[in-house]
C-alpha positions in Angstrom: 23.4 36.0 11.5 22.2 33.9 14.3 18.7 33.5 15.9 17.2 31.4 18.7 14.0 29.5 18.4 12.1 27.2 20.7 10.9 24.1 18.9 10.4 20.3 18.8 12.1 18.1 16.2 9.4 16.4 14.2 11.6 14.8 11.5 15.3 14.0 11.1 16.8 12.8 7.7 20.3 11.7 7.1 22.3 14.0 4.8 25.7 13.0 3.6 28.0 11.0 5.8 27.6 12.7 9.1 24.9 15.4 8.9 21.1 15.4 9.2 18.3 17.7 7.9 15.9 18.5 10.7 12.3 19.7 10.4 11.6 21.6 13.6 8.1 23.0 14.6 8.9 26.2 16.4 7.0 28.6 18.6 8.3 31.6 16.8 8.3 30.7 13.2 6.2 27.5 12.7 7.9 24.9 10.5 11.6 25.4 10.1 14.2 23.3 8.2 17.8 23.2 9.3 20.9 21.3 8.7 22.8 19.9 11.8 26.4 18.9 11.1 28.4 16.0 12.4 25.7 14.5 14.5 26.1 11.0 13.1 29.7 10.8 14.4 30.4 9.1 17.7 30.4 11.5 20.6 28.9 14.4 18.6 28.1 17.3 20.9 24.6 18.0 19.3 23.7 14.3 18.7 20.8 14.3 21.3 19.3 17.4 19.5 19.1 15.7 16.2 16.3 13.1 17.2 12.6 13.4 16.8 10.8 14.6 20.0 13.8 16.7 21.1 12.3 19.9 22.6 14.9 22.6 22.9 16.0 26.1 22.2 17.9 25.9 19.0 20.5 28.4 17.8 20.3 28.8 14.0 22.8 30.4 11.7 21.5 31.5 8.3 23.7 30.8 5.2 22.6 31.3 1.6 19.0 31.2 2.9 19.5 27.9 4.6 19.5 27.3 8.4 22.3 25.5 10.2 22.0 24.4 13.8 25.0 25.7 15.7 23.9 25.1 19.2 21.0 23.9 21.4 19.8 23.8 25.0 17.5 20.8 25.5 14.4 21.2 27.6 13.3 17.5 27.2 13.9 14.6 25.0 10.8 12.7 26.1 12.8 9.5 26.2 10.1 7.8 28.3 7.9 7.5 25.2 10.2 4.9 23.8 9.3 2.5 26.7 5.7 2.1 25.6 5.0 1.2 22.0 1.4 2.6 22.2 2.6 5.9 23.7 5.4 6.1 21.1 3.1 5.9 18.3 0.6 8.3 19.9 3.5 10.8 20.2 4.4 10.1 16.6 0.9 11.1 15.7 1.4 14.5 17.3 4.6 15.0 15.3 2.9 13.8 12.1 0.0 16.3 12.7 2.5 19.1 13.0 4.2 18.1 9.8 0.8 18.1 7.9 -0.8 21.1 9.5 2.2 23.2 10.6 2.7 26.3 8.6 5.7 28.5 8.0 4.3 30.9 10.5 3.9 30.9 14.3 0.8 29.3 15.9 1.2 29.4 19.7 -2.0 27.4 20.3 -0.9 24.5 18.1 2.6 24.6 19.5 1.3 24.5 23.1 -1.3 21.7 22.4 1.5 19.5 20.8 4.1 20.0 23.7 1.4 19.4 26.3 0.2 16.3 24.7 3.7 14.8 24.4 4.3 15.7 28.0 1.1 14.0 29.1 1.9 10.9 27.2 5.4 10.7 28.7 4.8 11.7 32.3 1.1 11.4 33.1 -1.0 8.2 33.6 -3.3 8.8 30.7 -4.9 6.6 28.1 -2.8 7.3 25.0 -5.7 6.7 22.6 -7.8 9.2 24.5 -4.9 11.7 24.6 -4.5 11.4 20.9 -8.2 12.0 20.2 -8.1 15.0 22.4 -5.0 16.4 20.8 -6.2 15.9 17.2 -9.5 17.7 18.0 -7.6 20.7 19.6 -5.1 20.7 16.8 -7.9 20.7 14.1 -9.5 23.6 15.7 -6.2 25.6 15.8 -5.5 24.7 12.2 -9.0 25.9 11.1 -10.6 22.5 10.6 -12.7 22.3 13.7 -15.1 19.3 14.2 -18.4 20.3 15.7 -19.8 17.6 17.9 -22.1 19.8 19.9 -25.4 18.2 18.8 -27.0 18.4 15.4 -25.6 21.4 13.4 -28.9 21.9 11.6 -31.7 21.7 14.2 -29.5 22.1 17.4 -30.9 19.0 19.2 -28.8 16.5 20.8 -28.0 13.4 18.7 -29.5 10.3 20.5 -30.3 7.7 17.9 -28.6 8.0 14.5 -25.5 10.1 13.8 -24.4 11.5 10.5 -21.5 13.8 9.5 -21.4 16.7 7.0 -17.9 16.6 5.7 -18.0 20.0 4.1 -18.9 21.8 7.3 -17.1 19.4 9.7 -20.2 19.0 11.8 -22.5 16.2 13.0 -26.2 15.8 12.0 -29.0 13.9 13.5 -31.0 11.3 11.7 -34.0 13.6 11.1 -31.9 16.3 9.5 -29.5 14.1 7.5 -29.3 14.8 3.8 -28.0 13.0 0.8 -24.2 13.0 0.9 -24.0 13.0 4.8 -21.9 10.2 6.0 -23.3 7.7 8.5 -21.2 7.5 11.7 -21.7 5.3 14.7 -23.3 6.9 17.7 -20.4 5.8 19.9 -17.9 7.7 17.8 -20.0 10.8 18.0 -20.2 10.5 21.8 -16.5 10.0 22.1 -15.7 13.1 20.0 -18.2 15.1 21.9 -16.8 14.2 25.3 -13.1 14.2 24.3 -12.4 18.0 24.3 -13.8 18.7 27.8 -13.3 15.5 29.7 -10.4 14.8 32.0 -7.9 12.3 30.8 -8.0 8.9 32.5 -5.8 5.9 33.0 -8.6 3.5 32.0 -7.3 1.0 29.5 -10.2 -1.3 29.1 -10.5 -3.3 25.8 -14.0 -1.9 25.3 -13.1 1.7 25.8 -10.0 1.4 23.5 -12.0 -0.2 20.8 -14.3 2.9 20.8 -11.3 5.3 20.8 -9.6 3.5 18.0 -12.8 3.7 15.9 -12.9 7.4 16.6 -9.3 7.7 15.6 -10.0 6.0 12.3 -12.8 8.5 11.7 -10.4 11.4 12.4 -7.8 9.9 10.0 -10.5 9.7 7.3 -11.6 13.3 8.0 -7.9 14.6 7.8 -7.3 12.9 4.5 -10.5 14.3 3.1 -9.7 17.8 4.2 -6.0 18.1 3.2 -5.5 15.1 0.9 -2.6 13.9 3.0 -2.7 11.3 5.8 -0.7 10.9 9.0 1.1 7.5 8.7 1.5 7.1 12.4 -2.2 7.6 13.0 -3.0 4.7 10.8 -0.3 2.6 12.4 -1.6 3.5 15.9 -5.1 2.1 15.0 -3.6 -1.1 13.9 -1.4 -2.0 16.9 
């Protein structure tokens, strides 16, 4: 029995002499694992479909409860990402996020956020650090781990002096309402996260702005590990470039 799914390859692992096992995040079924045969051979027909970032309609045949890729129509390979090391790592963060938070069920919002982020990184003149912050915030919301940066979660006032973070609720707290156990966070990180969701992406690549964005990404990395006990390797690597 065959079926068609739209998805993006988030991981490809060698299997045997000429095959690979793909992890594909799909619009229809969430995370799907599938074997793709013969793609390590020279001139293999489906070779381009077996690489991370490949966005395609995959034809899957089911055999003994295992999927095998029998065909694919590529929408985009996002090859331009490989020409810029920062954008490549930013795109890899998107794939890593899908691996950690993607479930074996469809999530159209998360799928759309991921594809749009990778498209922006490849074809738009955006700051890759800013695009990554924006994607992670949108992805966390879709996955049920939303970060609330709309002022103090306890009194409702805007945070203007000292910022703290309540890890349990995923929300920021002002200095007046902070309690024991709340984590101190720089005011600049709070402001970046507050602005990231609604602001238009820019091509600004100043050292000062990037330092602030990298600091915010380190905070997001810490938050993700605290929530799901698993990190995103590419996210740590992006902040160390």
